[in-house]
VOPAGU-2260 file (C-alpha; in pm, 1 decimal, decimal comma):
REM VOPAGU-2260
SITE   aa  ch    i         X         Y         Z
SITE  UNK   A    0    1916,2    -603,3     970,8
SITE  UNK   A    1    1731,2    -929,9    1043,0
SITE  UNK   A    2    1389,5    -908,9    1201,8
SITE  UNK   A    3    1406,2   -1056,3    1557,3
SITE  UNK   A    4    1196,3   -1348,2    1675,7
SITE  UNK   A    5    1053,3   -1653,3    1514,4
SITE  UNK   A    6    1120,4   -1647,7    1139,0
SITE  UNK   A    7     781,4   -1811,2    1081,7
SITE  UNK   A    8     599,3   -1586,3    1330,0
SITE  UNK   A    9     361,4   -1303,1    1256,6
SITE  UNK   A   10     473,9    -990,5    1448,6
SITE  UNK   A   11     218,5    -742,1    1571,4
SITE  UNK   A   12     223,7    -368,7    1496,7
SITE  UNK   A   13     418,0    -286,2    1815,6
SITE  UNK   A   14     693,0    -531,2    1724,5
SITE  UNK   A   15     719,5    -383,0    1371,5
SITE  UNK   A   16     736,3     -31,9    1518,2
SITE  UNK   A   17    1006,1    -139,5    1762,7
SITE  UNK   A   18    1205,8    -294,9    1478,5
SITE  UNK   A   19    1196,0      29,9    1269,0
SITE  UNK   A   20    1297,9     235,6    1570,4
SITE  UNK   A   21    1591,8       3,7    1637,3
SITE  UNK   A   22    1684,7      12,7    1271,1
SITE  UNK   A   23    1697,9     393,1    1265,6
SITE  UNK   A   24    1905,4     392,6    1585,3
SITE  UNK   A   25    2148,7     126,1    1472,6
SITE  UNK   A   26    2234,0     301,2    1147,4
SITE  UNK   A   27    2213,6     651,0    1302,4
SITE  UNK   A   28    1955,6     768,3    1048,4
SITE  UNK   A   29    1864,8    1139,2    1063,7
SITE  UNK   A   30    1492,1    1080,2    1100,1
SITE  UNK   A   31    1290,0    1397,2    1179,4
SITE  UNK   A   32     987,6    1278,2    1378,0
SITE  UNK   A   33     679,6    1493,5    1397,6
SITE  UNK   A   34     788,2    1664,0    1078,4
SITE  UNK   A   35     520,0    1646,7     808,2
SITE  UNK   A   36     597,0    1742,3     450,6
SITE  UNK   A   37     344,2    1988,9     317,6
SITE  UNK   A   38     494,8    2076,3     -19,2
SITE  UNK   A   39     756,0    1960,9    -262,9
SITE  UNK   A   40     826,3    2185,3    -556,9
SITE  UNK   A   41    1106,9    2191,5    -815,1
SITE  UNK   A   42    1333,4    2491,3    -779,7
SITE  UNK   A   43    1323,7    2517,9   -1161,3
SITE  UNK   A   44     970,7    2628,3   -1270,2
SITE  UNK   A   45     768,1    2369,1   -1451,6
SITE  UNK   A   46     807,9    2428,7   -1825,0
SITE  UNK   A   47    1165,6    2556,3   -1792,5
SITE  UNK   A   48    1475,8    2339,8   -1854,9
SITE  UNK   A   49    1502,1    2097,7   -1562,5
SITE  UNK   A   50    1875,3    2037,7   -1553,9
SITE  UNK   A   51    2139,5    2275,9   -1433,8
SITE  UNK   A   52    2409,7    2055,0   -1584,0
SITE  UNK   A   53    2420,0    1732,0   -1783,0
SITE  UNK   A   54    2260,2    1469,9   -1556,0
SITE  UNK   A   55    2242,6    1706,4   -1257,6
SITE  UNK   A   56    1901,7    1750,4   -1090,2
SITE  UNK   A   57    1781,7    2108,8   -1062,4
SITE  UNK   A   58    1683,9    2062,6    -695,9
SITE  UNK   A   59    1366,9    2091,8    -489,8
SITE  UNK   A   60    1219,7    2330,9    -235,5
SITE  UNK   A   61    1055,6    2133,0      44,3
SITE  UNK   A   62     816,4    2285,5     298,6
SITE  UNK   A   63     758,6    2097,4     625,2
SITE  UNK   A   64     582,6    2167,0     953,9
SITE  UNK   A   65     930,7    2207,2    1104,3
SITE  UNK   A   66    1052,0    2453,7     847,6
SITE  UNK   A   67    1184,3    2455,3     489,2
SITE  UNK   A   68    1439,7    2219,5     338,5
SITE  UNK   A   69    1632,3    2222,3      12,8
SITE  UNK   A   70    1702,3    1886,3    -153,0
SITE  UNK   A   71    1908,9    1800,5    -459,4
SITE  UNK   A   72    1708,6    1483,6    -486,4
SITE  UNK   A   73    1390,3    1356,7    -330,4
SITE  UNK   A   74    1275,3     998,7    -260,6
SITE  UNK   A   75     900,3     971,8    -195,6
SITE  UNK   A   76     871,0     672,4      41,4
SITE  UNK   A   77     515,8     759,3     157,8
SITE  UNK   A   78     376,1     417,7      72,0
SITE  UNK   A   79      71,8     335,5    -137,6
SITE  UNK   A   80    -183,6     229,5     118,9
SITE  UNK   A   81    -268,1     554,4     298,4
SITE  UNK   A   82    -580,3     696,7     125,5
SITE  UNK   A   83    -886,7     468,8     154,6
SITE  UNK   A   84   -1094,2     414,3    -158,9
SITE  UNK   A   85   -1470,9     393,7    -141,2
SITE  UNK   A   86   -1707,2     401,4    -440,2
SITE  UNK   A   87   -1894,0     721,1    -516,0
SITE  UNK   A   88   -2229,2     551,4    -460,2
SITE  UNK   A   89   -2144,1     495,4     -93,5
SITE  UNK   A   90   -2280,8     843,8     -34,1
SITE  UNK   A   91   -2624,0     719,8    -150,8
SITE  UNK   A   92   -2667,4     463,7     129,6
SITE  UNK   A   93   -2938,8     534,2     381,6
SITE  UNK   A   94   -2820,9     739,1     683,4
SITE  UNK   A   95   -2893,5     454,6     925,9
SITE  UNK   A   96   -2648,0     221,3     749,9
SITE  UNK   A   97   -2316,1     209,6     934,6
SITE  UNK   A   98   -2023,3     250,6     698,5
SITE  UNK   A   99   -1651,7     201,9     760,4
SITE  UNK   A  100   -1351,7     141,1     540,9
SITE  UNK   A  101   -1139,2    -155,2     635,7
SITE  UNK   A  102    -883,2      86,3     783,1
SITE  UNK   A  103   -1140,9     184,2    1045,1
SITE  UNK   A  104   -1253,6    -168,9    1123,7
SITE  UNK   A  105   -1125,7    -301,1    1460,0
SITE  UNK   A  106   -1342,0    -595,2    1573,3
SITE  UNK   A  107   -1698,6    -735,8    1544,3
SITE  UNK   A  108   -1799,4    -598,8    1885,6
SITE  UNK   A  109   -1717,1    -247,3    1771,2
SITE  UNK   A  110   -1930,3    -264,6    1456,2
SITE  UNK   A  111   -2302,8    -203,4    1504,1
SITE  UNK   A  112   -2567,2    -405,6    1317,2
SITE  UNK   A  113   -2656,6    -773,1    1275,3
SITE  UNK   A  114   -2650,6    -787,6     894,0
SITE  UNK   A  115   -2313,8    -680,8     750,4
SITE  UNK   A  116   -2205,3    -645,6     388,7
SITE  UNK   A  117   -1832,6    -668,0     316,5
SITE  UNK   A  118   -1745,4    -519,2     -16,4
SITE  UNK   A  119   -1419,8    -654,3    -164,4
SITE  UNK   A  120   -1272,9   -1003,3    -148,6
SITE  UNK   A  121    -897,6    -949,5    -121,8
SITE  UNK   A  122    -714,2   -1075,1     182,1
SITE  UNK   A  123    -855,5    -798,5     399,1
SITE  UNK   A  124   -1212,4    -849,4     282,2
SITE  UNK   A  125   -1222,4   -1226,6     338,1
SITE  UNK   A  126   -1048,8   -1200,2     675,5
SITE  UNK   A  127   -1297,7    -946,2     802,2
SITE  UNK   A  128   -1592,8   -1146,8     659,4
SITE  UNK   A  129   -1468,2   -1459,4     832,2
SITE  UNK   A  130   -1424,5   -1284,5    1168,2
SITE  UNK   A  131   -1773,5   -1130,9    1144,6
SITE  UNK   A  132   -1928,8   -1465,9    1048,1
SITE  UNK   A  133   -1756,8   -1634,7    1342,7
SITE  UNK   A  134   -1905,6   -1369,7    1574,0
SITE  UNK   A  135   -2256,1   -1474,4    1471,1
SITE  UNK   A  136   -2334,6   -1192,2    1230,5
SITE  UNK   A  137   -2522,7   -1239,6     907,6
SITE  UNK   A  138   -2250,4   -1160,6     658,7
SITE  UNK   A  139   -2266,5   -1099,8     284,0
SITE  UNK   A  140   -1962,9   -1062,3      59,0
SITE  UNK   A  141   -1972,3    -856,3    -261,3
SITE  UNK   A  142   -1691,0    -891,5    -515,6
SITE  UNK   A  143   -1652,9    -957,0    -883,3
SITE  UNK   A  144   -1412,5   -1243,0    -811,9
SITE  UNK   A  145   -1220,7   -1414,4    -529,4
SITE  UNK   A  146    -854,0   -1483,5    -575,5
SITE  UNK   A  147    -683,8   -1822,3    -553,7
SITE  UNK   A  148    -656,8   -1934,6    -192,6
SITE  UNK   A  149    -326,8   -2064,7     -46,3
SITE  UNK   A  150    -256,8   -2198,3     307,0
SITE  UNK   A  151     -48,2   -1984,7     542,1
SITE  UNK   A  152     187,4   -2278,3     614,4
SITE  UNK   A  153     316,1   -2547,0     380,4
SITE  UNK   A  154     517,7   -2846,6     503,9
SITE  UNK   A  155     574,0   -2679,8     840,4
SITE  UNK   A  156     704,5   -2345,7     704,2
SITE  UNK   A  157     532,4   -2014,8     646,9
SITE  UNK   A  158     423,4   -1960,2     289,4
SITE  UNK   A  159     643,8   -1655,9     248,9
SITE  UNK   A  160     947,4   -1868,3     341,1
SITE  UNK   A  161     867,8   -2074,7      33,1
SITE  UNK   A  162     796,7   -1764,9    -173,7
SITE  UNK   A  163    1140,2   -1635,2     -89,8
SITE  UNK   A  164    1312,3   -1969,4    -170,8
SITE  UNK   A  165    1143,2   -2028,8    -501,9
SITE  UNK   A  166    1186,8   -1672,0    -626,3
SITE  UNK   A  167     817,2   -1576,6    -618,0
SITE  UNK   A  168     894,3   -1239,5    -454,8
SITE  UNK   A  169    1140,6   -1173,8    -745,5
SITE  UNK   A  170     869,9   -1196,8   -1017,9
SITE  UNK   A  171     903,5    -878,2   -1219,0
SITE  UNK   A  172     592,5    -672,0   -1276,4
SITE  UNK   A  173     650,6    -627,7   -1643,4
SITE  UNK   A  174     670,9    -994,6   -1722,8
SITE  UNK   A  175     391,6   -1219,6   -1828,5
SITE  UNK   A  176     357,7   -1386,9   -1485,7
SITE  UNK   A  177     376,6   -1052,9   -1312,3
SITE  UNK   A  178      93,1    -909,9   -1517,1
SITE  UNK   A  179    -123,5   -1209,7   -1431,3
SITE  UNK   A  180     -44,0   -1182,7   -1060,0
SITE  UNK   A  181    -127,7    -815,1   -1060,9
SITE  UNK   A  182    -472,6    -884,8   -1202,2
SITE  UNK   A  183    -580,6   -1120,2    -922,4
SITE  UNK   A  184    -474,1   -1116,6    -559,7
SITE  UNK   A  185    -372,1   -1439,9    -383,9
SITE  UNK   A  186    -577,2   -1514,0     -68,7
SITE  UNK   A  187    -339,8   -1638,6     197,1
SITE  UNK   A  188    -433,9   -1822,1     517,3
SITE  UNK   A  189    -816,5   -1806,3     475,4
SITE  UNK   A  190   -1022,0   -2114,6     395,5
SITE  UNK   A  191   -1228,8   -1946,0     118,6
SITE  UNK   A  192   -1439,3   -2259,1      50,7
SITE  UNK   A  193   -1546,7   -2278,0     415,4
SITE  UNK   A  194   -1609,8   -1905,5     424,8
SITE  UNK   A  195   -1841,0   -1919,4     120,7
SITE  UNK   A  196   -2054,9   -2176,7     303,9
SITE  UNK   A  197   -2113,7   -1922,9     581,4
SITE  UNK   A  198   -2173,9   -1602,8     389,4
SITE  UNK   A  199   -2411,3   -1486,2     123,5
SITE  UNK   A  200   -2226,9   -1409,6    -195,7
SITE  UNK   A  201   -2298,7   -1119,6    -429,5
SITE  UNK   A  202   -2124,9    -995,6    -739,5
SITE  UNK   A  203   -1954,1    -662,3    -759,8
SITE  UNK   A  204   -2136,0    -383,6    -580,8
SITE  UNK   A  205   -2243,0    -128,0    -836,6
SITE  UNK   A  206   -2511,7      89,9    -686,6
SITE  UNK   A  207   -2678,5     188,5    -360,0
SITE  UNK   A  208   -3044,6     178,1    -437,8
SITE  UNK   A  209   -3104,6    -112,5    -194,9
SITE  UNK   A  210   -3286,8    -320,4    -458,7
SITE  UNK   A  211   -3098,9    -644,2    -383,0
SITE  UNK   A  212   -2973,1    -607,0     -29,9
SITE  UNK   A  213   -3031,4    -377,5     268,7
SITE  UNK   A  214   -2756,6    -436,8     526,4
SITE  UNK   A  215   -2729,8    -272,9     866,2
SITE  UNK   A  216   -2359,7    -206,7     810,9
SITE  UNK   A  217   -2108,1    -198,2     526,3
SITE  UNK   A  218   -1736,1    -259,7     545,8
SITE  UNK   A  219   -1553,7    -120,7     239,6
SITE  UNK   A  220   -1256,4    -352,8     184,0
SITE  UNK   A  221   -1197,6    -172,4    -144,1
SITE  UNK   A  222    -833,0     -80,6    -120,3
SITE  UNK   A  223    -661,3     250,1    -159,5
SITE  UNK   A  224    -599,2     525,6    -413,5
SITE  UNK   A  225    -274,6     711,0    -468,9
SITE  UNK   A  226    -284,3    1061,9    -333,6
SITE  UNK   A  227       4,5    1310,3    -320,2
SITE  UNK   A  228    -158,6    1654,5    -283,4
SITE  UNK   A  229     170,9    1799,8    -150,4
SITE  UNK   A  230     373,8    1687,4    -456,3
SITE  UNK   A  231     384,4    1977,6    -704,6
SITE  UNK   A  232     591,0    1809,9    -972,0
SITE  UNK   A  233     436,1    1685,7   -1299,8
SITE  UNK   A  234     503,3    1310,7   -1246,6
SITE  UNK   A  235     148,9    1185,5   -1175,9
SITE  UNK   A  236    -103,3    1041,3   -1417,6
SITE  UNK   A  237    -464,6    1139,8   -1445,6
SITE  UNK   A  238    -555,6     908,7   -1158,9
SITE  UNK   A  239    -289,9    1054,9    -932,6
SITE  UNK   A  240     -50,5     757,4    -956,9
SITE  UNK   A  241     322,5     810,7   -1005,7
SITE  UNK   A  242     459,1     762,9   -1360,4
SITE  UNK   A  243     797,7     601,4   -1314,7
SITE  UNK   A  244    1050,3     351,8   -1440,9
SITE  UNK   A  245    1123,4     122,9   -1144,5
SITE  UNK   A  246    1093,9     418,3    -909,5
SITE  UNK   A  247    1271,6     680,8   -1115,5
SITE  UNK   A  248    1050,5     952,0   -1272,3
SITE  UNK   A  249    1108,2    1162,4   -1582,6
SITE  UNK   A  250    1174,0    1466,3   -1355,7
SITE  UNK   A  251    1549,6    1458,8   -1273,2
SITE  UNK   A  252    1612,4    1388,0    -904,9
SITE  UNK   A  253    1260,3    1272,6    -810,6
SITE  UNK   A  254    1215,2     906,5    -721,3
SITE  UNK   A  255     969,0     674,3    -551,2
SITE  UNK   A  256    1022,4     374,4    -323,0
SITE  UNK   A  257     786,2     112,4    -184,2
SITE  UNK   A  258     518,5     116,8    -450,3
SITE  UNK   A  259     338,4    -205,0    -532,0
SITE  UNK   A  260     519,6    -383,9    -815,5
SITE  UNK   A  261     769,5     -97,8    -845,4
SITE  UNK   A  262    1020,9    -359,1    -967,0
SITE  UNK   A  263     879,3    -693,6    -853,2
SITE  UNK   A  264     637,9    -873,9    -620,5
SITE  UNK   A  265     827,6    -779,1    -310,6
SITE  UNK   A  266     857,4    -404,0    -381,3
SITE  UNK   A  267     591,0    -294,5    -132,8
SITE  UNK   A  268     664,4    -557,5     135,4
SITE  UNK   A  269     884,0    -466,2     435,4
SITE  UNK   A  270    1096,6    -779,4     411,6
SITE  UNK   A  271    1190,9    -719,6      47,0
SITE  UNK   A  272    1176,7    -342,1     -15,0
SITE  UNK   A  273    1543,3    -314,1      84,0
SITE  UNK   A  274    1640,8    -465,2    -255,3
SITE  UNK   A  275    1475,3    -178,6    -435,9
SITE  UNK   A  276    1630,1      66,8    -196,2
SITE  UNK   A  277    1976,6     -66,1    -283,5
SITE  UNK   A  278    1914,4     -21,4    -650,9
SITE  UNK   A  279    1783,4     326,8    -601,4
SITE  UNK   A  280    2070,3     422,8    -370,0
SITE  UNK   A  281    2317,1     325,6    -644,9
SITE  UNK   A  282    2131,5     554,6    -888,2
SITE  UNK   A  283    2125,8     845,2    -644,1
SITE  UNK   A  284    2499,0     825,4    -566,8
SITE  UNK   A  285    2590,0     786,0    -932,1
SITE  UNK   A  286    2457,6    1130,9   -1029,4
SITE  UNK   A  287    2680,4    1430,8   -1067,0
SITE  UNK   A  288    2486,1    1616,9    -799,6
SITE  UNK   A  289    2501,4    1407,2    -478,2
SITE  UNK   A  290    2209,8    1351,9    -239,4
SITE  UNK   A  291    2166,2    1633,9      13,1
SITE  UNK   A  292    1839,0    1542,2     176,9
SITE  UNK   A  293    1594,2    1255,7     141,7
SITE  UNK   A  294    1242,0    1337,6     258,1
SITE  UNK   A  295     923,7    1146,1     305,7
SITE  UNK   A  296     584,2    1256,1     441,3
């Protein structure tokens, strides 16, 4: 279902929400709104055989705020950008220092303090630092490195139009190029050279003793951590991240969708995640035990 409007435009959150609502309505999807998943457990106890027949998932017991469900297979499509990550030493900052993760940042006029430290130099970090600098704040940027900067538009077209045409969004995460891209984020649409002339640059923030800099406020543009406290199936590593093969876990019937680099560069991007969904749908319908319910928190 094509996204409406200018193909080179940048829709706001309300437009994206309206698109998703229209999508669910058009395809008559059985979406249960206001229904939060609180627990997913295998019906077969952990440690016991996990297949009731060759290739057939043993099933899952799902608890929700609207009552229990039973699912032959489960797709976790909860995204990967929902639990903010801040370093442990953030707790050691002085009480008067205003702190917010980038998820809580709204605008310069809603952030107290004249001297602001932005920690993290991905797209979010440099965009916030630029906005704060343009508002007249004294801004510092702390990061171990800044990614390669690219313009938002090239030859009159949005950069992602070109990415799609040249196959950049198809780069597989396991390949050599994919591994390099995963190590350093591309900075899109921000003139990093101009920004560095307006901000004070620090290396990676490693402590909170105030020896080098004492800001009035800190914006943590430090990304997110995987967190699935409701998922009681042994498919997560020591850091809480899913262990999977292009979305399929070792536990029969349990899958993920929308993770960064799940298959390729576009796996966690709304405009390209449908390709992974199609691959996963074929896997689900090819099993001997068909899909009964697909749930997501």
